[in-house]
N, C-alpha and C positions, 0 to 999 in steps of 0.2 A: 321439637327441634333441637339438636345440639348445639352447643356453643359454637362449634366450628361451622355448622350450617348456618347459624346466625350471622356469621362473620362473612358469609358469602361462600362460593364454591371453589375459591383459591386460597392458598395458604401462604402466598407471597405477593408482593405489590411491585408492579414495574411502572417507574415513572422517571421523573427527572433525576431523582435520587439514586436510582438503582433498585436492586432486590431488597426487600425488608427482611431483618432478622425477625423470626418468630411472627408475632402479628402485626408488625409494622414499625417496631422499634429499631433503632440503629441502622438506619439506611446504609447499604453498602458504600454509597458514593460519598456519604459523610466522613467515611474513614480512609479515602484515597490518600496515598503517600504523594509526596511532592513529584517524585520520580515516576518511572513507568515500570517498576517491578524488577524482574530479572536483568533487563538490558541495563538499567541504571546502576544496579549493584556491580556490574562488570567494569564501569567506568570510575568507581570510587578511588578516592586519594587513599594513601596509607592511614592517614588519621581517621578518615571516614570509615575505612575498613575496621579499624580498632573500635571505634564506636558502635558500629554495626554489631561487632562480635558481643560486646557488652550488653547490646539491645537484645540479645537472643535469650534473655532470662527475665523472670517475672517472679514476684513474690506469692507464694502458695498461701493466700489468706494468713490468718493469724497463726498458722504454724511457724510463719517467718522463714521458712525454707526457700532458697533461691533455685528455681527450677528453669530448665530450658522450655522456650516457647513451643518447641516440637518434642514430645516425649517418645521414649522408646517403647513401643507396644511389642508384646511377645506371645500373643494369642497363638500364633502359628510360627514362632521362631524357634529353631532348633540348632542354629550355628553360632557357637560362641564367638567365632571370628567377626561375623557381622556386628555383633553387639560390641565387641572391642573397637572395631572401626568407627561405630557410632560414637562411643565415648571419647575416641580420639579427636572426633571432629566437633566436641563441645556439647553434645547432648547428654545431659546428666541426670535426666529423670526417667527412671526404669519402672514400668508398670507390668507386673506379672500376676498369677493366680495359682491358687492350689490345684485348680481343675484344668487349667490349660494343658492340653495334650496328655491328660492323665499324669501330670506331674513332670513330663519330659521339658516343658518349657523351663519350669523352675530349675531343673537339673542343669539345663543349658546356660542360664543365667548364673547358677552357682559356680560354674567352672571359671567364669569371669570374676564373680565376686570374691572368690578366693584371694586374688590379687589386687582387685580395684575397688573394693567396698567403700573405701573412704572418699572416692571420687565421685560417688552418685547419691542421688536421693532414691531410696528403695521402696516400692510400694508392692505389696501382695494382698491376696484377698482370702477370706475364709472359705472353705468349701461351702457351695450352695445348700448341700444336704446338712450341714452342721447347725444344729438346734440348741442342743443342751449344752451345759457348761463343759462336760467332758469331751463332747464332740468338737467344740469350737476350741477348746485347749489343744486337743490332738491335732486339728488341722493346722494351727499356728506352728506348733513344734515340728510337725512334719515339714512344713514350707521352710522353716529355718534349717533343718537339716539338708534339705534338697539344695538350699541357697548357699549353702556351706558358710553361714555367718551366725552370730548370736543375737543380731538385732535387725530390724527393719524399721524404717522411718515411719511408715504408715501401714495400716492394715484397713481393708473394706469389708463390709457386709457385701456380699457379691449378688449381683443381679436381682436387685430388689423389685419386686413386682406387687407386693401388698405392704400396706403400712405396719402390720404386725411384725414384719421382719426387722424393722428398725426400732420397734417399741420393746423388743425382747430384753427384758432386764438381765439375762444371763449374758448377753453380748457385753453389756456394761461391766458386769462383774469380771468376766475374762479379760477384757481390755485393761481395766485397772490392776488387775493381779499381774499381767504381763507387762504393763508400764512400770510398775514397782520393781519387777524383776529385771528390768532393763532390756526387755525382749522387742518393745515397740514404743514409739513415741506419740503417734496421733491415729485417730479413729475416724473413718469415713464410711461411705457406702457408694455403690455404683447402681445404675439402672438405665433401661431403655425401653420400657413397656409402656402400654397405654396409660397407666396410672402414675407415670413418672411425675407429673405436676403435683398430684396430691401427696405423693411420697416426699417431694422436696418440700412441700408446706409443712409437712409433719416433722421433717427433719430439722428445718429452721426452728420450729416452735420447741423442740426438745432441748435444743441448746447443748447437745452432747457430741455432735458431729463437727469436725474441723475441715473436711474436705469431701468433694463429691467426683465421681466420674460419670458423665451422663451422655447420652446421644445428643448431638448438637449440630444442626445443620440449618440452612436458610429456608427450608420449606417445612419445618416441624413446630409442633407444640405452641399453639396460639397464646398461651399464658405464661410462657416461659420468660419473657423480657422482664416483667416485674419481679419475678422470683429470683432472677439473677441479680437485680439491684438489691433485693433483701439480703441475699446471701452475701453480698459484697459489704453491706452495712454491717451484718453479723460477723464478718471475718471468715466466712466459709469459703475456702479456696475451690475453684472450680477447674476440672480437667475435662477435656471434651474427647469423644470417640465417635466413630461412624459419621464423619463430617461430609461424606460425599454423596448423601441423599440417594442411595440405592446404586451408586456406581453405574449408571446406565449409559455411560460414555464410552464404554470399551470398544465398541465397534463402529463408533461415529467419527470419521476422520476430522470434522471440524472442531472436535473437543481434543485433539491431540496436538495442536499447534503449539510451539514453545515448550514449557513443561506441562502444558494441557489443563485439562480439568482438575487433575490432582493438585497441581500447583496452585491453581486459583482457589479452591476450597480450602487448602491448607493456610494459604495467605489470609483468606477471609476469617477462619477460625483463630488462627494463632495471633492475629492483631486485635481481635476483639477485647474491648477494654474490661470485660469481666471473665475472660478466660486466662488462666495462668499457663496452661499447655494443652496443645492438641496431640493426642496420643495415637500414632499410627504404628502398625506392625511393620517391622523392617526384616525383609527376607533376604535381601541381596546387597552387596557392596554399593551398587547403583542407587538402591532406596536410600542408604545412609547418606551418600553423598548428595542426593537431591534434597532431601529433607533438611539436612544441615545448611545447605544453601539457602532454602526457602525461610528457614528461621530467622535470618537477618533482614528479610525484605518486607516492604509495605505493600498493601493492597493497591493494585494498579488499575487503571481505566479499562484495560483489555480484560482484566480478571471480572469486573462488573458485567461487561458485555458478555462474556462467556457464561457466566452464572444466570444472567437474564435469559439468554437463549435456551439454556438447559432447563430452567424452571418452565419456560412457556411450552417446550417440546414434551416435558413429562409431567405437566400439571394433572391430566387425566390418566396418567400411567402409573406413577409411582405411590405406592401404599405410604400414607403417613405414620403407620403404626399408631393411630389414634384410638382404636378399639371400638369405634362407633358401630361397626358392623356386628360385633360380637353378640350382643343381645338379640339380634335378629337371626342368628344361625341356629337351625333346629339341631345341628350335631355338634354345636360347641367348638367348631373349628377356630383356631387361634390364627386367623388370617395373617397378622402381622408377624408371627413366628415362622410361618411357612414361607413368607417372603424373605425373611432373614436367611433362612436355609437356602433359598433359591439364589439370593445375593451372593452367599458364600460360594455357592457351587458354580455359578455361571458369570459372575461378574469379578469376584475377588480371586478366582483360579484356585479355590480351596475346595476341590470337589469332595474329598473324603470327609472335611469338616462339615460341609452342607449336608452329605447323605447320613452322617452319623446323628447330626441334629434332627433331622427328619424322621429317622428310624427312633430316636428316643422319645419322640411325640406319638409314636404309634401309626405313623403314616396317616394323619387325619384327612387330608385333602382327598381321599379316595371317596369320602362321603358327597363330594361336590358333583360327581359324574351325573347322577340322576336327580339333582336338586333343582328346584326353580329359582334359586338365588334370591331369597328375600334380603340377603345381606347387601345387594347392590342398591335397593332402595333406601337403605340407611346410610350409604356412602356419601358424604358431602363433595366427593370429587369426581363422581361418576366414573370410577375404575371398573373395568370388566373383571371383577373378582373371580367369578366362576371360571372363566376361561384362563386366568392366571393360575388358579389354584389346580385345575385339571392338568395344565402343562407342567407345572412344578411336580405334581405327583408322577406324571409320566416319566421325568427325569431322575428325580431324588428317590423314588420308590424302587428303582432298579438297583442291584449291586452285583459287581462281578464276583467270580469265585474267591478271589484274594481279599474280599472286604467281608469277612464274617461278622455280623453284628448280632449279639445276644441281647435282646431287649432287657432281659433280666438282670444283666450286669453292665449295660451300657453306661457310660459316664453321663452326668447330669446334662451336659451340654449347655451351659450357661443358665441352668434353672428351669428348663422346660419340663412341663408336666402335661400328660395327655388330658385334653378336655378341660381340666381347670379344678379338678377334684382333688384337694390335697395341697401341701405346701409346695412351694417352689423348689425345684431341684431333688424331688423325691424319686425320679426315675421314671420309667414308662412301663405300660402294661400292653400286652399284644405284641405289636411290632411286626416283624418281617414274616413270622411263621404262617400268618394267614395269606399270604400273597401267592402261595402254591408255586414256588420256584423263583426263577429270575427272569427279567423282562427287560429287553434292550430299551434304552431311551430313544425317543424320537427327536428329530432335530428341533431346535429352537425356532419357534414361528414368528419371534419378534415381540409377542405380548410381554415377556418377562425382560426382554432387552430394551424395550424402547424404541 
């Protein structure tokens, strides 16, 4: 029996205190603000507004950097104007990566950095394919060129799924050389895979990393709470991503009132005492305006109620990305990564990103069609894995004529590898060629949307 199964078949607690973060620590109710969230902010006095603006920033661990509680994510950002707007509104933490949009995101950020570099704390990430000293050096130099600057504040080892990625001595050599050359100041890593907790434990023990970017939400990772405490003690700054627990609210009206589920999850993550910044991709001016407003708000009672409702509704629907099903799968399907691709496609509104990610894995969920689903017996949450995987393949496995994906040259898509043979970010094998043409998607049945 897994650790998660031993803790019961739910990854959250609902009670007088509210939904529990991780395995029961930091009950949401314990962090309620004195007001009622968004409504209270609108009635603030000028002095209170000034204090609220100051409260939008936290210290990023021992780096000493003051960063906005809501960070500017750029995974699918291509508009310099939106980035300009976010900075105008006081958001000063910009998170990008060498691989985002095959470099297009860094180029968009660079158009703004050319004039506003001194106004922000800038983080990028090594290419997930970079392993050797030469590859890591080239990755950072290419990022600096695209970003139109000669220095980034932080660089991260991107999408770490195995401990050996952060144990790599060549990472430290390249970072130290770059630091001495004035190219970068701080080293960290990012991750959102099943082994995240193991990776964090190793990162803490190494003592070489100053910050992390991790998947963080109120339904995930049972051992995360004590690890957050350990990172705080060691001065490791924490930034958070994917805070919306699968974003299964998109078609449910009851999660749209006020600023909705997005606002509730963002307040939950950004006010967490161990999180310096919650990073969200900003695609529109409305996104920038909303996220900036939320950055100065406290968690409200109505947020707690909404998160509890969401958790109860999706307990047996939302994949926790825990990986418990992995050893039971005869085809080595990474269920958590297929779910992530489906999330991008159907719930983030990023169809191309989801389809490219799935293609880079080699369309693995095809194997689920005739399978007896031993994975479902291994799932602590009774999720209908086989049905979800078949539906995901039906949608993600199709591509229109204007979406040519060559698996041999496809981007690593956040480090996904088919099956699990080989290092993260090494690309895909097989892919679309064996599908025999194009297949139209069938409508969502609700399994993936909750």
